[in-house]
C-alpha positions in Angstrom: -0.1 0.0 0.0 1.1 3.5 -0.6 0.9 6.2 2.1 -2.5 7.4 1.1 -4.0 3.9 1.3 -2.3 3.2 4.7 -3.6 6.6 6.1 -7.3 5.8 4.8 -6.9 2.3 6.4 -5.9 3.9 9.6 -8.8 6.2 9.6 -11.3 3.2 9.0 -10.1 1.5 12.0 -11.0 4.3 14.2 -14.7 4.1 12.7 -15.3 0.7 14.5 -17.2 -1.2 15.1 -15.7 -1.7 18.6 -12.0 -1.0 19.7 -8.7 -2.1 18.1 -5.4 -2.6 19.6 -2.4 -0.7 18.4 0.9 -2.2 19.5 4.0 -0.3 20.0 7.3 -1.8 18.4 10.7 -0.4 18.9 12.6 -1.7 15.8 12.2 -3.4 12.5 12.2 -6.8 14.0 9.4 -6.2 16.6 7.5 -4.4 13.8 7.6 -7.5 11.5 6.5 -9.8 14.5 3.6 -7.7 15.4 2.6 -7.5 11.7 3.0 -11.2 11.5 0.8 -11.8 14.4 -2.0 -10.0 12.7 -2.2 -6.5 14.2 -3.8 -4.0 11.9 -1.6 -0.9 12.7 1.4 -0.1 14.8 2.6 3.0 16.9 5.9 3.9 18.3 6.6 4.6 21.9 8.8 7.6 23.0 10.1 5.4 25.9 10.9 2.4 23.9 12.6 4.6 21.3 14.8 6.2 23.9 15.5 2.7 25.5 16.8 1.4 22.1 19.4 4.2 22.2 20.3 3.5 25.9 18.5 6.7 27.2 15.4 7.6 29.3 12.1 8.7 27.8 12.4 12.2 26.6 16.0 12.4 25.9 16.3 11.7 22.3 16.0 14.3 19.5 13.4 14.7 16.7 16.0 13.3 14.2 16.8 10.3 16.2 13.1 9.5 16.6 12.2 10.0 13.1 15.3 7.8 12.0 13.6 4.9 14.1 10.2 5.6 12.6 11.7 5.1 9.1 13.1 1.8 10.1 9.7 0.6 11.5 7.7 2.1 8.5 10.0 0.2 6.0 9.8 -3.1 7.9 6.0 -3.6 7.3 3.1 -2.7 5.2 1.0 -1.7 8.1 -0.1 2.0 8.9 2.2 3.5 11.5 1.7 6.3 13.9 4.3 7.8 16.4 4.6 9.0 19.7 6.3 12.4 19.1 6.0 13.7 22.7 5.5 17.4 22.6 6.5 17.9 19.1 10.2 18.5 20.1 9.6 22.1 20.8 7.5 24.7 22.5 6.4 26.8 19.8 3.4 26.1 17.6 5.5 26.7 14.5 7.9 23.8 15.7 5.0 21.4 16.4 3.6 22.1 12.9 7.2 21.5 11.4 7.2 18.1 13.3 4.0 17.0 11.8 5.2 17.7 8.3 8.5 15.8 9.1 6.5 13.0 10.4 4.6 12.6 7.2 7.8 12.8 5.3 9.1 9.9 7.2 6.2 7.7 6.2 4.0 8.2 9.1 0.1 8.3 8.6 -0.4 9.7 12.2 1.2 11.0 15.5 0.5 12.1 18.9 1.3 15.5 20.4 1.0 16.0 24.1 0.8 19.1 26.4 3.6 18.2 28.7 6.4 20.6 28.7 9.1 18.3 30.1 9.9 20.9 32.8 9.5 19.9 36.5 8.6 23.3 37.6 5.7 23.8 34.9 4.8 20.2 33.8 1.8 21.3 31.7 1.6 24.1 29.1 -1.1 26.8 30.1 -4.5 26.1 28.5 -4.5 28.6 25.6 -0.8 27.6 24.7 -1.6 24.0 24.7 -4.6 24.7 22.4 -2.6 26.8 20.0 -0.1 24.0 19.7 -2.8 21.6 18.8 -4.3 24.0 16.3 -0.9 24.4 14.7 -0.6 20.6 14.4 -4.0 20.3 12.9 -3.2 23.0 10.3 0.0 21.1 9.2 -1.8 17.7 9.2 -4.7 19.2 7.0 -2.0 20.6 4.5 -0.9 17.1 3.7 -2.0 15.2 0.6 -3.5 12.5 2.6 -5.5 12.0 5.8 -3.1 12.3 8.6 -4.5 11.2 11.9 -3.6 13.7 14.7 -3.9 12.6 18.3 -3.9 15.2 21.1 -2.8 14.0 24.5 -3.8 15.6 28.0 -1.0 14.6 30.2 -2.5 15.6 33.6 -2.5 12.2 35.3 1.2 11.4 34.4 2.5 15.0 35.3 1.2 15.3 38.9 -2.1 17.1 37.9 -4.7 14.5 38.4 -7.6 16.7 37.7 -10.4 14.9 35.6 -12.3 18.1 35.0 -9.3 19.8 33.6 -8.3 16.8 31.6 -11.8 16.7 30.0 -11.6 20.6 29.4 -8.3 20.3 27.5 -9.5 17.2 25.5 -12.8 19.1 24.5 -10.7 22.1 23.4 -8.3 20.0 21.4 -11.2 18.1 19.7 -12.8 21.6 18.8 -9.3 22.5 17.5 -9.5 19.6 15.0 -7.7 16.7 16.6 -8.8 13.4 15.3 -8.3 11.3 18.3 -8.1 12.2 22.0 -5.9 10.6 24.6 -5.5 11.1 28.3 -2.8 8.6 29.6 -3.0 7.4 33.2 -6.6 7.5 33.8 -7.2 5.9 37.3 -10.2 3.7 36.7 -12.9 2.6 34.2 -15.3 5.2 35.6 -12.7 8.0 34.6 -12.4 6.4 31.2 -16.1 6.3 30.7 -16.4 10.0 31.7 -13.7 11.0 29.1 -15.1 8.9 26.3 -18.8 10.4 27.0 -17.5 13.8 27.0 -15.9 13.4 23.3 -17.6 13.2 20.0 -14.3 11.8 18.3 -12.4 8.6 19.0 -10.6 8.1 22.4 -7.2 6.3 22.8 -6.6 4.3 26.1 -3.0 3.4 27.1 -2.4 0.1 28.6 1.0 -0.3 30.6 0.3 0.9 34.2 -0.2 -1.7 37.0 -3.7 -1.5 38.3 -4.6 1.0 35.7 -4.9 -1.1 32.7 -8.1 -2.9 31.9 -9.3 -5.6 29.2 -10.0 -4.6 25.7 -13.8 -5.7 26.3 -14.1 -3.5 29.4 -12.4 -0.6 27.5 -14.7 -1.0 24.6 -17.7 -1.0 26.8 -16.4 2.3 28.4 -16.5 3.8 24.9 -12.8 3.5 24.0 -12.1 3.1 20.3 -8.3 2.5 20.2 -5.9 0.8 22.7 -2.2 1.4 22.7 0.4 -0.6 24.7 3.0 2.2 25.4 6.3 0.6 26.5 4.6 -2.5 27.9 5.9 -4.8 25.2 9.3 -3.4 25.2 9.4 -3.8 28.9 8.2 -7.4 28.6 11.1 -8.0 26.1 13.6 -6.5 28.4 12.3 -8.4 31.4 13.0 -11.7 29.4 16.5 -10.4 28.7 17.2 -9.5 32.3 15.9 -12.8 33.7 17.9 -14.8 31.1 21.1 -12.8 31.7 20.7 -13.0 35.5 20.4 -16.8 35.2 23.6 -17.0 33.3 25.5 -14.7 35.5 24.3 -15.8 38.9 23.6 -19.6 38.2 25.8 -20.5 35.2 22.8 -22.3 33.7 20.9 -21.8 30.5 17.3 -22.8 31.4 15.9 -19.8 29.5 16.8 -21.6 26.3 13.9 -24.0 27.1 11.3 -21.0 27.1 12.8 -19.1 24.2 11.4 -18.9 20.7 13.2 -21.1 18.3 15.3 -19.6 15.6 13.3 -21.0 12.8 10.0 -19.9 14.3 11.4 -16.3 14.8 12.8 -16.2 11.3 9.3 -16.8 9.8 8.3 -13.4 10.8 11.4 -11.8 9.1 11.9 -10.7 5.6 
C-alpha cells in the first residue's frame, strides 16, 4: 500500500465497530513480528525509542526519533503512527514542522502532548496548549492524505490528576480539530467512561500501568475506540533479557533456552 492507502486504512480502523489494539514496536524486528501476528496498525513509543538508544524517555532528538520511525515504516506494510512527545519544541511553529516531517518519514499519524518536560511547569497553560494543537492540525490538513492527529492531555502522568481539567483540555483539542483524544494514566474505568462520554471523536486508552490497565472488552464498553500498549511490550522483552542474563551470570545455567522462541520460528516473521 502507498501512504494514502495506509492513511485511509488507519482512519477506517477508528470508525469501528468496537475497539482495536495498536501495539508499539521499537525496531524493525518487533514491527515484523507484530505485523505477522495479525495486528492492523502500529505506533511507536517514545519510551521504547529512547531505550533502544540507551536513554530515558524524553532524551532523544527529533532526528533520532524519526530515524527509528523510518526503520519501522520500512519493515512492514501496516499504517504507523508515532509518539512524538510535545513535538520537540515549545512553539506552535515547531510542532507544525514536526507533523510535516513525520509525514515525510512515512507516518500516517502522530500524537502531540501538552506536557512541557519541565518539572516546575509540567503542563502548558491552556491557551498555549490549544494553540499548539491548532498548529498541528493545520499542518496535518495541509498534507495530501488524511493524517490522523492525536492530542494528549497529560494531567494524570504529570502530577495534575484533575479529571475536569483533563476533559476541558481534550474538548478544546477536539474543537481545534484533533482526530483522536488521549489522556494517559486515567485511574479507573469510571474516569475512562467520563472521558469517552465527553468526546465526539475517538478516544485512545494506554495500557501499561499496573492497576490502571483494563481488558479490551471493558475499555470497549467504556467507549474506547483505540487501545495502545505504550512501552509495555518493550518492557516485557527487556524482562526476558534481564531474567535470562541473570540466570547465566548468577547460576551459570541456560534454562531460559527451554522457554525461548526457536530461531526458525522467529525467522518466519522476518523478510
